[in-house]
C-alpha positions in Angstrom: 217.6 35.6 185.9 220.1 37.4 183.7 222.4 35.3 181.4 225.6 37.0 180.1 227.3 36.1 176.8 230.4 37.5 175.2 230.2 39.0 171.7 232.7 38.7 169.0 232.3 41.8 166.8 234.4 42.4 163.7 234.4 46.1 164.0 236.2 46.9 167.3 236.4 50.6 166.6 232.9 51.3 167.8 231.5 49.5 170.8 228.0 48.2 170.4 226.0 49.4 173.4 222.3 49.0 172.8 219.2 47.4 174.3 218.2 45.0 171.5 214.6 43.8 171.2 213.8 41.0 168.8 210.4 40.2 167.4 209.3 37.8 164.7 206.6 39.3 162.5 203.0 38.5 163.5 201.0 35.7 161.8 200.8 36.1 158.0 199.0 34.5 155.1 200.9 31.7 153.4 202.4 32.3 150.0 199.7 30.1 148.5 197.0 32.3 150.1 198.6 35.6 149.1 202.0 35.8 147.3 202.8 39.1 149.1 202.3 37.4 152.5 200.7 40.3 154.4 199.5 39.8 158.0 196.2 37.8 158.2 193.4 39.1 160.6 194.8 37.0 163.5 198.3 38.5 162.8 196.9 42.1 162.8 195.3 41.4 166.2 198.5 39.7 167.4 200.6 42.7 166.5 198.2 45.2 168.0 198.1 43.1 171.2 202.0 43.0 171.3 202.0 46.8 171.0 199.6 47.1 173.9 201.8 44.7 175.9 205.0 46.6 175.1 203.3 49.8 176.2 202.1 48.2 179.4 205.7 47.0 180.1 206.8 50.7 179.8 209.1 50.0 176.9 209.9 52.6 174.2 212.3 52.6 171.3 214.8 55.0 169.8 214.8 52.9 166.5 212.6 50.3 165.0 214.2 48.2 162.3 212.1 46.1 159.9 212.6 43.8 157.0 211.2 45.1 153.7 209.0 42.0 153.5 205.4 43.0 154.0 204.5 41.0 157.1 207.5 42.3 159.0 206.9 45.9 157.9 203.2 45.7 158.8 204.1 44.3 162.3 206.6 47.0 162.8 204.1 49.7 161.8 201.4 48.4 164.1 203.8 48.2 167.0 205.1 51.7 166.2 201.6 53.0 166.2 200.8 51.4 169.5 203.9 52.8 171.3 203.7 56.2 169.5 206.9 55.8 167.4 206.8 57.8 164.2 206.0 55.5 161.3 208.3 57.5 159.0 211.3 56.7 161.3 211.1 53.0 160.8 214.3 51.8 159.3 213.6 49.3 156.5 216.7 47.2 155.7 217.6 44.0 153.9 220.0 43.3 156.9 217.1 41.5 158.6 215.9 39.3 155.7 215.7 35.6 156.5 218.9 34.6 154.7 221.2 37.5 155.9 224.0 36.8 158.3 223.5 38.3 161.9 226.8 40.2 161.6 225.3 42.5 158.9 222.7 43.8 161.4 225.1 44.0 164.3 227.5 46.1 162.1 224.5 48.4 161.1 223.6 48.8 164.8 227.2 50.0 165.6 226.2 53.3 164.1 223.5 53.9 166.8 224.1 56.2 169.7 225.2 54.6 173.0 222.3 53.2 175.1 219.8 53.1 172.1 216.8 51.0 172.5 216.3 49.1 169.2 213.4 46.9 168.1 214.1 44.6 165.2 211.1 43.1 163.5 212.2 40.3 161.2 211.9 36.6 160.2 213.2 33.2 161.0 215.8 31.9 160.6 217.6 35.2 160.8 216.3 36.1 164.3 217.2 32.6 165.6 220.7 32.9 164.1 221.1 36.4 165.6 220.0 35.2 169.1 222.3 32.2 168.7 225.3 34.5 167.8 224.6 36.7 170.8 224.5 33.6 173.0 227.5 31.8 171.3 225.5 28.9 170.1 222.5 28.8 172.5 219.0 28.4 171.0 215.8 30.3 171.6 212.4 29.5 170.2 211.3 32.9 168.8 207.6 32.9 168.1 205.4 35.2 166.0 204.9 38.5 167.9 206.9 37.4 170.9 209.6 39.7 172.4 213.2 38.9 173.3 215.5 41.5 174.9 219.3 41.5 175.0 221.4 44.2 176.7 224.6 44.7 174.7 226.9 46.5 177.1 229.8 47.6 174.9 232.3 45.3 176.6 231.5 42.5 174.1 228.9 41.1 176.4 225.2 40.4 175.7 222.8 39.8 178.6 219.6 38.0 177.9 217.1 40.1 179.9 213.9 38.4 179.0 212.3 36.1 176.4 208.5 36.3 176.1 206.0 34.4 174.0 203.3 36.4 172.3 200.7 35.5 174.9 203.1 36.6 177.6 203.7 40.0 175.9 199.9 40.5 175.5 199.2 40.0 179.2 
């Protein structure tokens, strides 16, 4: 089932036409366990399994965007390795930090070529706010290493194509 939502973008000069994939970073150590909050062993396995699942689904990306926080960047790197996306081409940006407004990322994505396939690896609550903005107030439970896909068609519409938990991506 495809659900269509209408977007309200501030910059109308350039239409946003991308396939947007959202992924919350894989499981990480708590700040008490490690202040840098890298992926824990379960998170490393989770990110690698997500990469295998993405490859099995036949998905590829023109751009991978990651938060500068270590857990998100590690997740993006493991997914990139699994789908043969060049690590050096991962775009690290503060636009996907937990406290950033979704519009900041959407504005950044307007620079991408038409029909780009973009994976965004970030954090809650940013990803939930972004999904909510795309759905005009709807809510999605975005889990660690799950995968959500929106098709932004350039006519101010976002179609929710799929929303998978981590265990669904893996298999």
